[in-house]
N, C-alpha and C positions, 0 to 999 in steps of 0.2 A: 645353779645352772638350770636353765629351763629345758624341758624336753621338747623335741620337735614333734609336730603333729604327725600322726601315723602316715598320712599321705605324702609326707616329705621324706620318709625313710623307706629304704628298700626292704621288702618283706623277706628277701633271701639272706642278705648279709647285715641288715640293720644299720647301714651307713646312709648318709644323706644322699638323696637323689640329685641334689643341686650341685654336687661336686663331682668332677670327673674321677674315675677310678681307672688305673692302668694295671693290666694283668699280662702275664706271659703264659701262653699255652702252646705246647708242641713247637717251641722255638719261634713263635710269632708273637708280636706285641699287639695288644688290643686296648682301646680306650673307650670308656663309656661316654655317651652323649647325654649331658644333663637334661636337655629339652625332651629328647625321646624317652629317657628314663623316667622323668616326671610324669609323662603321659601314660607310660606303661605300668608304673608302680614297682618296677624292678629295673636294675641296671640293664641297659641295651648297649652292647659292645659292637664296635666296628674296628677294622684293622687300623692301627695307628697311622699308617701312611695315607689313609682316606681323609684325614684331617689336614687342612692347610696349616701353614706356619705364620705366626704373627711376629713382626719385629717390634720389640718393646721399646726401641729407641735408646737403649743403654747397652747395646751389644748382645742382648739375650734374644733368642728366638724360642717361642713356645708354641706348642700345638694349639690350634684354635679349639674352642669348646663348642 
């Protein structure tokens, strides 16, 4: 397994900045923005409701990244 370059990994949690991370804090759900996170070098979170929904065409709706 190859390691990701340091700039592709969050310096706080060591997870990929290119993948969304969902967390819950104080009863609210937050989702990271891969584009914003890659630019900042750490996950940048927004309220989950701030993301639009995408219809996957098979009955699933997912949060936009």
